[in-house]
ROTOR-697134 format. One record per residue (C-alpha): residue number from 1; residue in one letter; x, z, y. Coordinates in pm, 1 decimal. Example, Ala and Ser with C-alpha at 12.3 -4.5 7.8 and 13.67 -1.06 7.14 Angstrom:
2
PT   drenmar   rodren          X          Z          Y
PT         1        A     1230.0      780.0     -450.0
PT         2        S     1367.0      714.0     -106.0
END
This chain:
115
PT   drenmar   rodren          X          Z          Y
PT         1        M    -1222.9     1649.2     -880.7
PT         2        G    -1396.2     1613.5    -1219.1
PT         3        R    -1304.2     1393.0    -1490.4
PT         4        D    -1588.8     1142.2    -1395.4
PT         5        A    -1444.0     1089.8    -1034.2
PT         6        E    -1095.3     1056.9    -1184.0
PT         7        A    -1214.3      798.2    -1434.1
PT         8        T    -1361.2      569.4    -1173.2
PT         9        R    -1021.0      542.8     -985.1
PT        10        S     -790.9      275.1    -1102.2
PT        11        E     -416.0      244.6    -1117.9
PT        12        I     -280.9       16.1     -856.3
PT        13        P     -162.7     -303.1    -1024.6
PT        14        P      210.1     -345.2    -1054.8
PT        15        G      359.7     -541.9     -785.7
PT        16        T       80.2     -491.6     -541.4
PT        17        L      185.3     -159.0     -385.4
PT        18        Y      421.6     -328.3     -131.6
PT        19        M      140.0     -555.3      -31.9
PT        20        L     -106.1     -283.3       20.3
PT        21        I      136.1      -83.9      235.6
PT        22        L      256.3     -377.2      437.4
PT        23        K     -116.5     -469.9      497.0
PT        24        A     -219.4     -123.7      600.7
PT        25        L       63.7     -117.5      860.3
PT        26        A      -22.7     -477.8      980.8
PT        27        R     -386.0     -369.7     1031.7
PT        28        L     -344.0      -33.2     1197.9
PT        29        G       13.2       -2.8     1332.2
PT        30        P      249.8      289.7     1279.8
PT        31        M      137.6      545.5     1017.3
PT        32        H      282.1      826.6      824.4
PT        33        G      266.5      817.5      452.0
PT        34        Y      -33.1     1032.6      402.8
PT        35        G     -220.7      810.8      653.9
PT        36        I     -125.7      493.7      451.2
PT        37        A     -238.1      650.5      133.5
PT        38        Q     -568.7      753.6      280.7
PT        39        H     -628.0      414.9      440.7
PT        40        I     -576.8      241.5       94.3
PT        41        Q     -808.8      486.2      -79.3
PT        42        Q    -1088.9      467.6      189.6
PT        43        T    -1062.2       81.2      226.3
PT        44        S    -1089.1       38.5     -151.7
PT        45        E    -1393.9      265.4     -150.3
PT        46        D    -1199.3      523.8     -362.3
PT        47        V    -1105.5      270.4     -629.7
PT        48        L     -722.7      278.3     -550.0
PT        49        Q     -533.6      596.5     -512.4
PT        50        V     -170.5      587.8     -418.9
PT        51        E       19.2      891.8     -566.0
PT        52        E      294.6     1044.9     -365.3
PT        53        G      526.8      979.6     -655.5
PT        54        S      471.7      605.2     -601.0
PT        55        L      424.9      584.7     -223.2
PT        56        Y      736.2      749.5      -85.8
PT        57        P      980.0      581.8     -317.7
PT        58        A      819.8      246.9     -230.6
PT        59        L      839.2      329.5      140.3
PT        60        Q     1216.4      426.7       95.3
PT        61        R     1273.3       81.8      -92.4
PT        62        M     1093.3      -94.2      194.7
PT        63        L     1308.4       76.1      460.0
PT        64        I     1626.4      -48.2      272.7
PT        65        K     1473.8     -394.7      258.0
PT        66        G     1417.5     -395.0      626.2
PT        67        W     1037.7     -446.5      574.0
PT        68        V      941.7     -128.7      772.0
PT        69        S     1121.2       92.2     1019.9
PT        70        A     1062.4      470.7     1046.4
PT        71        E     1083.0      741.1     1315.4
PT        72        W      991.5     1099.1     1316.9
PT        73        G      694.5     1219.5     1509.1
PT        74        Q      406.3     1479.1     1526.1
PT        75        S      115.6     1426.8     1298.7
PT        76        E     -245.7     1498.1     1410.4
PT        77        N     -210.8     1856.3     1281.9
PT        78        N      111.4     1910.2     1464.8
PT        79        R      346.0     1870.5     1164.8
PT        80        R      662.5     1678.8     1167.6
PT        81        A      584.7     1336.7      991.4
PT        82        R      781.3     1017.2      938.8
PT        83        Y      590.7      729.7     1093.0
PT        84        Y      633.5      380.6      937.7
PT        85        S      609.3       48.5     1130.2
PT        86        L      603.9     -308.8     1009.3
PT        87        T      909.3     -501.6     1113.1
PT        88        P      922.0     -884.2     1160.7
PT        89        A     1082.5     -902.0      817.6
PT        90        G      798.9     -704.6      680.4
PT        91        R      532.5     -925.5      834.9
PT        92        K      705.2    -1222.9      672.8
PT        93        Q      712.7    -1038.7      339.3
PT        94        L      343.0     -952.5      364.7
PT        95        G      273.1    -1324.9      352.4
PT        96        V      498.3    -1362.0       44.5
PT        97        E      326.1    -1072.1     -128.6
PT        98        V      -20.5    -1195.5      -56.6
PT        99        A       57.1    -1548.8     -176.6
PT       100        E      207.2    -1414.6     -498.4
PT       101        F      -93.4    -1189.1     -557.6
PT       102        E     -329.5    -1468.8     -515.5
PT       103        R     -120.1    -1689.0     -754.0
PT       104        V     -144.5    -1411.3    -1026.8
PT       105        M     -510.6    -1356.3     -957.5
PT       106        R     -588.8    -1731.7    -1004.6
PT       107        A     -386.1    -1727.9    -1329.8
PT       108        V     -581.4    -1419.2    -1451.1
PT       109        A     -918.0    -1589.7    -1360.2
PT       110        R     -818.1    -1892.4    -1556.7
PT       111        V     -736.7    -1676.0    -1863.0
PT       112        I    -1065.7    -1481.8    -1856.3
PT       113        Q    -1284.9    -1771.8    -1783.0
PT       114        P    -1536.5    -1850.6    -2067.5
PT       115        A    -1418.7    -2132.2    -2272.8
END
């Protein structure tokens, strides 16, 4: 990938990675980490890219919090992969994450509005 393609990709804003992961699992059901990252990238039309160094630690924290569960299975290319699923606590947390994101976006919009 050239510099131009890389320059058009944006960092995922802090505090939104959990929301994006939870939303992907709510939409599509159980997925492995690579599938989650691909879904976020494709759905955002290549604007958002989740790096492995962010994704897997976030999934691990979400497992500890009880927002997702995980089990080992076979991926599409017959590799062993960990599949993550949304738990009832995760579905509830998704609502919390979306509400907080919307609150912050409204605040940002107020700040950047013309005087």
